[in-house]
N, C-alpha and C positions, 0 to 999 in steps of 0.2 A: 504494499498498500505506500503513496507517497501524497504531499499534499505538495502540488504546482512540481517542481524538479528536486524538492529534498522528502526522502526516505522519511516513514515514520518509524522508530526505535519503540518499540511497543513495552520495554523496559522503560524507557522515561517517559509514557505517557502514563504508565500505571503511576510511576513515583511524583506524576504530577498530582493526579487524582487524590494519591495517599498526602501527599502535604496540604492538598484544599481541603481532606479530613480535619487535619490537625489545626491548621491555620483557622478554621471555623469555632473548633472546641478552646484556642490559646487566646480568640479576641473578645472570649465575656470578659477576661479580665486581661487585658492587652497593657504590654507597654509601662511597665511596673517604674523603669529606671530612666526612659526616657528623657526626665525632665531634668537629671545632670548631664545630657546632651545639649539639651537647649540651654540651659545656663549659661556651660563652658565655653558656646560656641557666641552667645549674649560676650561673655565678658572678653574671650582671645580679641575680640571685633571691637572691644573696648565701649560697648554698650553698659557698663557697669564701673561701680568703684572696684578698685582693684585688679583690673582689668591687663589686657595686653600681654606686652612682656612678663608682669609682675603675675600671670595667673596662678603660675603652680606654687609660688610663694606665698600668695593669701589665701589660697585653695587648695590644702595639700588635701584633700577628699576625694578632688577631682581627678583620682588616678587611671586616667583619659590620655592619649597622645593628641597632638596636635592635628594631625591629618585627619582621625575621628570628626573633631570640632569642626574640620574642613569640609569635609562631606555631609555633617548634618546641615552645615547651611545651605546646602541644597532644598531644604525643607525650610527654611524658616518663611521663604516667600507667601506660605500657604497658612489661610486658619491655623492654630494650633491643633485640632482634633482633625483635620483634612492634613495635614503633616506628619501626624504622629499614624495612620493610619498608611499613609504612602511610604512611610518610612519602613512600617510594619512588612508591605506588601514587596517592598522595594528586599530589604535583606532575606525576606522567604524566597524571591527569587534566585537572589545570589547564590543559593540554598541548594538549589535542583540545579544551575549552571555548574556549581561546581562538584557535582555528581558525572556531569558530561566531562567535564576537567580529567575527574579519574579516569573514566572509563576511558578516555582518551590515553590518557598515557600511560592505565594497564595494559593496552591495545600495542600503543610502541614501546612500552616495555617489553613484551610478549611478541614482538616481531620475528620471526623465525627460528621461532623454535616450536612451533609445533604445535602452541595453544591451541584450544578451538575456542573462537572469536564467541560462537554463541554460549557455551559454558562460560564467558568472560562476563558476559553481559545478564548471564542469571547470577554469578555470583557481584554484580556490581547491585543487580536490584534486590537482593536477599540482604546486602548490607547496606544500601539505601534505605531501606524500609526502617532498619533499627536505627539510622541515623537522624532521618526525618523527625521523630519524634522529641529530641533535643536538639537541633536545629531551630527547630519553630519555639524549642522555651528559651534557648537565648535570644532568639532574632523576632519572635513576634509578645514572649507574655515579659519576659521581662524588658527588650529594644536596647540590648548591649550590642550599641552598633561598632561599637571598641573593639569589642571581643569577634564579631563578628568578620569584622574587615581585617582584625590581626588572621584570622584562620581562611579566611579567601585571596588574601595576598600571600600566604602560604602553601595553600593548593594550586595558585600560578608557578609557586617558585618549584613546588613539586615538578609541574607539567614542564615547567622552561629544563630543569633539569636532567628527566628523560630525555629530553629534545638537544641539549647537547649545547644549549644556550647557558654559557657561563654569568655573560654582565644583566639577561635577565633575571638569573636567578640571586647577584647579588643587590637588585633595582629593587624585586619583591618582598626578599628577607626584611632588607631596611621600611620598605611602608607599612610592615608588618610588624615591624616595632616601631617604630613611628605613630601607629592604628594603638596596639597596648605593649605595656613594659615587658611583661612578662612572655613578650615573642620570645626572647633572646637565646628561650630555651629549644628553640627548630634554628637558631646560625650551624648546627654540626653539620647541614645537610650543604653547607658548603664544602664541607670535608667530603662528600663523595663526588665531587667534581673532578676533571682528570687535572692534576699535580700541574699543569703547565698554565692552566687558566683561573686556577684558585684564588690567586694574588688579586689576579683584575678581578674576580669577585666580590672578593671581602674589602677592597678597596672601595666601589663603588656601595658596599653595605654599610662600610662606616662611612664613608663622605657626608653619604645619604642622613642617614644616622643625627651625625653631628648638625649639619644643616638644618635638618628640624628641631633639633633641644639642643644647642648651645646656646641660641641665643635669650632662654630666659635662663641659664644660669652662670653668661658672662655678663646679664644686665641685671642680677637680681639674684645674691647668692644666697640668700635665703631661700629659693630654690631646692638647695641640696636638702631642705630640713623637711621636704614633699617623700623621702626613702622613707623617712622612719614616722610616713602615717599609718597606725594602727587598727587592728579593726578584731571585735571581740572574737574570744578563743572561744567556740562552740562545742556545746557537752559530747556533739555529736563526731568531729573531727578527730580524724586519726592521730594526730599529738598528742591528744587525752592518752591513748597506749605507749605511747615513748617517753610516759611520766609529767606532759609538758600539761600543769595546770594551772596555769598564770590566768589571768584572765581576758587578756589580750596580748596581739603577736607578740613573739618574743625575737630581742634585736638583731637573734641572726639569722630569723627562720628564712626571711626573704631571698638571703646571699645562698642559702642551704638551696633551697628553691632551686634555685637557677642553677649552681654548680652542679648540683646531682644530675639536674636535665642534662645539660650541657656534655654531663659526663660521660649517663648512660647513653646520649647521642654518639657520642665520640666512638665507645664501646661497638654500638650497633654497628658503624659506619667501618670499622676497622673486621669486626667481622660479615662482613659484604652486605651486612641485613640495614643497607639506609631506608628501606621502606619504613624502619620499624622510628627513625627518631623524632615525628610528631608522637606517638603512640607513648611513647618515653620519653620526654617532655614532661607532656600530660599527665602522666600518672605519678610524673615527684611535684608537679605543681599540687594535686590533690590530696596527692599522701602529705604534703608538711603544710599545706593550708589550713589556717585555724578556723574558717567558715565551706559552711559545707552547703552554699548555695548548688541548685539544680544545674543552673544556668552550667555550671562549671566542668558537665560532664559533656557539652558540646565537644571541646575539643580531645575527649578521650575517644568516642564515639568520632570524627575523622581522624582522629589515631588508627582506629581498628578498620573506618573504613581504608586506610590509605594500605596497612597492612595486606587484611583482607582481600585486596582487589591486588595491587603487587606485591607482595611482600612472600606470597604463598599460593601455594597452585590447587586447595582442595574446593568443591566445587559449592559445599556447604561454609558459608565464611562465620562460624559460629564463633568465635571472638567476637565479632563486633554485638551478637544478640547475648551472648554472658555480660559482657561491659554495659549494657541497657538493661538488664535483669540485676544485675548486681548494683548501679548506683543507683538506677531509676527505682529501680521495683523496690528496691528496698528502702528508700526515698518514703515511697507512698503508703508501703505496705508492713514496713518493721516498728512499731512503736518505740522502741528501744535504741534512745542513744547509742548507748554502750554498744551496745549489738550493731548497729546499724556503724561505726565508728571500725569495728571490727572486719566488718564484712569488705570496707573498701580500705582497709588496711591490708587484706587479702588477698584481695581482688589486684590492687597495685605491684606488689609485690613477689606474686605469681604470675600474673599476665607480664614484667616484665623480665622474669625468671624467663618462659616461656619464648619472647619471642628473639631474644638474646641467646637461647642454647638447645632450644629443640631441634634438632635433625634435620635438614632441609637438601630434599631435593636439586641439583645443578637445571636448568633449563635447558633440553638439549642442546640447541643452537648455542649455548655458551661452554659446552664443556670442554676442556681441553685449550681454552684462553684464556687470557689475561684480563681479571676487569679493569674496567677505563680506569676507573677512578686508584687503583692501583691497592685496595683493602679488603681484595676476598674475593668471593664468587657474589654472584646476584648482582652487580651495580648497573648503575643506566643502563637504558638497550644503548645512547652513546651516537648522541648529534645526528649528523644528516644521512645514514643508514635510516634511521626509525622515521622516518619525515613523510613518508610517502607510501603509497601503496593499497592496493584497493581492504588486502588483508588489515593493515593498521588503521581502515577508516573503520571499520566493520559493526565498534559498538559504539561509536558515536552517539 
């Protein structure tokens, strides 16, 4: 079946309908946090006291990157209620586009390895069905545009990585960090690039992050204090199982999250499992975060989507569904705070051990040749070799 010149991809049609169902459910109590984006956008453009380049110095509670405020400005000309609805729809649409991008990246990654692309479509469909509820949670119910953009730009970086476009990888990772600072955990994706191109990509990342953030720090040194902003240490947090019973974020917690996420990601690349980088960084984030908001799980489900679509070859992407049931299901069905924290702890440790150390089969087309990034087997498909061909487009 075709619409004009374009073939209908039934797995995308089904995922679109699935998104619409969840959108309707979430829209009844939507845009819980959209006011932070509106406030920050107005302050950034000088529509209030203490804004402009003094934004983060005077409002450390706005832990949101400047790129997110710029994008939020696109909805400012509309009446407030209409702007919220348009933003919700925009963010939901980005989630569907991300599923298309992941499908294309998976098709390119496995091009020439004998992978059946109909099975690959099925894999994206099943994993995407688990991803959508958490995506709607972050994009519609909470309307966290900053998290949405960080994950969207990271997905673009993964697509560019598979295509061998080092500059785009660096640019998209920088935009992710400029949207939400915790996206630094995804930077080990740079290590998955071929060695000759890593420096160029890293230069773009560092340069664009500096352009976005340094003006705030250089003009108002008090901006440094924004990194010390704390949130309550909730009783369902995994931190409680580490004996951290402080009422608010410990001073070491944010650096530990970033260090653990980047360390695990670097280890994954070293072991030839770069598709696990996003998953592991998300694990580190929710393992050590003092809060347990359900929208945090969207980063985990993007990580499982990438792993189930690109990192492993099983038809049934059961990691995505285990993540959804463990993290979202327990939040809805388990009454005990302590038990929810234990489930979160067990999932993070167990899933990290699985993706790092489970036995893997090397795709047939890659047996006997070195990975492009020098980090072992299973590296990105590699540049122009994977960009064309009907088989590579079969999962679009």
